[in-house]
N, C-alpha and C positions, 0 to 999 in steps of 0.2 A: 474640672474645667479644661485642663490641659488635654484630656482624652477627647472631650467634645470638639475642641479646636482641631485636633488631628483628623477626626471623622469629617469635619466640614472641609478640610483641605484636600481630602482624598479625591473627590470628584474633580477638583481643580487640577490636581497632578495628572490624573488620567487624561483630561482634556489637553493639557500641555504636551504630554507624550504623544498623543494621537496627532496633535497639530504638527509636532516636529517630524513624525513619521510621514505624514501627508506632504509636508514641505519638502522632505528629502526625496519622495517619489516624484513630486512636481518638478524638482530641479534636475532629475536624472536625464530627461530628453535633451535639455540644453547642454548638460555636461557631455553627453554622448556625441552631440553635434560638434562641440569643441574638440572632442577626441578625434573625430573624423577630420576636422579642419587642420589640426596639428599634424596628423599623419599625412594629409595632402601637401602640407608645407615641409615635409621631410624632417620635422622636429621630433625625432624618435625618442630622445631622452624625456622630453616633456610628455609625450604619449604614455611612456611607461610610468612616469610619476603620477600623472592624472589617473591612469588605470588603477594604480595601487591605492590612490586616495579614494576612488569610487568603491573599490573593494572593501576598504576599511570603514568608510563612513556612510555611504549611500545605501538606501534600501531599494535594490534593483529587482525588477521582476525577472523571470527566467529569460525572456526574450532580450531584455536590456543587458543582462549579464552575458548572454551569448554574444551580443554585439560588442561588448567591452573586450571579451576574449579574442574576437576576430582581429581587432586592431592591435591587441597585445602580441598575438602570434606574428602578425605582419611586421610590427616594429622590431621584434627580436630577430626575425628572418632578415630584414634589411640591414640590421646592425651586424649581422654575421654571428649572432648567438644561437647556433643551431640547436644546441642541447636544451636551452631554455624554451626556444620556439616549439620543439617537439614535446616537451613536458606540458606546456599550456595546451597544445593541440590534443594531447591525450585527455586532459581535463575537459576540454570542449566536447569530445566524443562521449565522455562519461555523462555529461549533462544532456547531450542530444545525439544518441546513437543512430538516428535516422537522417542525419544531415546529408543532403545531396548537393554536390558541387554545382551540377548543371542547373539546379533550380534557383541558385542565388548568383545571378550574373553581376550584381553590383558589389560583391564582396572583394576585398583587396586581393590582387593576384598572388602576392607572396603567401598570404594565408591559404589560398587554394593550393599552391604548390606544396606547402607543408602538409595540409590535411589530406591531400591526395595520396600521401605515402602510407596511409592507414585505412583500415576498414574495421567494422564492428561485426560481431556475431553473438547470438545468444549463447551464454555459457550454461545456464540452468533453466529448465522449463518444466512445467507440469501440464498434463493433458488428460482429457477424458474422451472416451469413444464408445460407441455402440455398434454392434455388428449383427448381421443376419448370417446364421451358419447353416450349411448344408453338408451333412456328413454321409460318407459312403463306407460300408464295411469292406475291408480287404479280407475275403473269406479264406480261412485255412482249412477248417473241418466242418462239414455239415453231416450230422448223424440222422438217419431216417429210421424210424421204428415202424410206423404204419403208413407213412406217406407213399402213395402208389404212383404219383405222377413224376416222370423223370425230369425234374427241373429244380433249379436253385430257388430258395425263398426270395420274395420281394421285400426289400427294405425301404422305408422312408424315415429318415432321421433329419430333423431340423431343430434349430434352437435360436436363442438370442443371448448375446454376451455383452456385459458392461465392463469397461476397463477404466482404471485410473492409473496413469503412468507418470514417472519422474524421469527426466532426460538430462544427461550430462553430455556436453559437446566439447571435447578437448581440442579438436581442430575443426576447421570450417566444414569439411566434407564428411566428417565422421561423428556419429553420436552413439551413445549407449543409453538404453532405457531398461528400467524394471517396471513392470506394469501388471500388478495384481488384477485378476479378473474373476467374475462370477458368471456362470453360464447355466441356462436352463434348457434342457433338451427333451424332445418327445420322440420316441422310437416306436415304429409300427412294423411288425414282421408278419407277413402272410404267406401261406403256401397251400396249394390245393392238395387235400388228402385223397379225395376221390373226385370224380367228375361233378359231384353234387355237394361236396363238403369242403369248407375252407377253414384252416386253422389260423387263429389270430393270437399273436403274442405282442403285448404292448408294455412299454416301459416309460416312466417319467423320471429322469435323473437330473441331479444338479451337481456341478463341479466347481471347485476353486482351482485356479491355476496361477502360477508364478513364472511368467516368461522373462527371459533375459534377451534383449534384442540389440543387434548392431545394425545401424542404418547408415548407408552411404548416399549422399546427395550429389546431383550433377549441377554444380554451381558454375556459372560464367558471369562474373560481375556481381550485380546486386539484383537478381531477378525477383519478380513478384511470383512467378510460377516456377517451382523447382520440383522436378521428378526425382525419385529416389528408389532404392531397393533395400530390402532388409532381410536378415536371417537371424536365427537364434535357436534357443531350446527352452523348454518349460517343464516344470513339474505340475502334475494334475492330481487332484484328490477328489474322489466322489464323496460328497457330503450327504447325499440322499438318493435313494433309488427305490421306486415302487413299481410293481408290475401286476398284470393280470393276464390270464390265458383262457381261451375258450374255442370251441369248434362250432362253426355256423353252418347249418345244413339247409338246403333249399326246401321250402315248404313247411318249415317248422320254426316255432318260436325259440329264440336263443336269449337266455338271460346272461347279461354281462356281469361278471363277478366284480367285487370291490378290489381296489388296489391293495397289495401287501408289500411289506418290506422285502427287498431283494439285494441290498448292498453287501450282505455277507457272502454272496457268491461271485463277487467281482474282484478284480485287481483294483482295489480302491486307490492305491498309489500307482500312478503311471507317469511316463515322461514322453515328450514329443520333440521332434525337430520341426522347425517352421521357417517360412520365408514368404516373400511377397513383393509387390511393387506398390508405390504410393505416389500421389501427386499432392503437392503442398501449395497453398495460396497464402503468401506472406502479406499480412496487413499490419505493419509496424510491430507492436508487441503481441499481436494475436496471429496465429496461423490456423487456417482451416485445411483439413486434409481428408482425402478419401483413398482407400486402398483395397486391393484384392490380395488375399493371403491364403496360404495352405498350411496345415499342420498334420503330421502323421505320427500316430502313437507307435512307440517301440515295444510296448507290452500288449498282450491280448486284453480285450475289454472284459470278457468273461474269463474267470480264472480256470485254466484247464484242469488243475488239480482238484477243483470242486465241481466238476461237471456232473457227478452223480449225487451230489449232496442234497439237492432240492428234490425230495422224494414226491412231493405233491405234483411237480411238473412231470416227473417220470411216470408215476402210477395213475394219476388222474387225467393228465393231458397227453401222455405218451410223447413227451418232448424232452430232448437233451439239448441244452443251450449250445449254439454254434460257437466255434472258436474263430475269432477274427480280430483285426486291428482296425481302428477308426482312422479314416482319412477325412479331415475336416476342411472344407472350403468356406471362406468367409468374405463378405462384402462389408466394409467398415466406413463410417464417417466419424469425424471427431474434430475437436478444437484444442489448440495448444496455446498456452499463455507463457510468454518469455519473461522471466523474472529478473535475470541478471545478464548484462552484456559485457563482453570483453573486447578491448581495443587491440588490434594486431597490426604489426608492421608488414607492409607488402614487400615481397622480393628481398627478404632479409635486411630491410632498411633499418638503420639505427643511428645512434649518435656518432659512431666511429666511421660511418661511410663517407 
């Protein structure tokens, strides 16, 4: 019987709690108006007491709580309690890192004076980007066996890269990123062997890269558009490489052979230096960006010590792989989400100033 009684009382208890919560929310606008009236009457002690009471007992929305904090900062400032005013101002920025003084003309002036001594910046962000890549070989050695035309081979190398990055920003103008990436490239090499025959060598290769990037932004105030430059280095690893080779002669049918594995003839582990310029569009917690970048490999793409290891290419196609390094140009677009913000004092401002 006692158990049934408790079950029947449960809905009533829920209704009472909900009613109290709704009542507390309904009372909040009136209490906030009282807070504003007390501040206008220069009754700062009563402002601080009522603010603490609202914090302890009222169920305030985010906007209502920010309004409470504004008058709390202003009252502390007018009282001469600078340390307390600064502490509450930092708390205000934690709850609203995008506050703009110029957009809130009705806010108390002492609050604006205190809050203007600080600014916020994203401390930790994650981002994702895709890029179109156009690579050029920096030729070192081209070996000719039967090619009779006095010209270098023609290369066409392009690809697509997907990146996921993590960014840490210790100071406003400088950030550090680590951005693992996966890239898919297609390489086409052609050279005229005679006036009527052309040799084709094609590769399809995939790479994993781990770049470390330092980015410097040009900030003046709180711009929506922020240009930046970046530089860094990366490790690259070829995870797959397939190739085919054939000679195409005019007036005759040419059968294109199937692709075969060729990663064993590469420097699978490579490293690059990189750099570029970027434009960022800041939209509160989201940043859209586009950049133009370059990366140059420091090791040769084809391993020079294995230049004669592929006997099929040498004896059937009369071709020894070229020795070159890749210069990769990329055009990138991406989106960044700022997860954690930091409040920073301007011009070494602090409690002791």
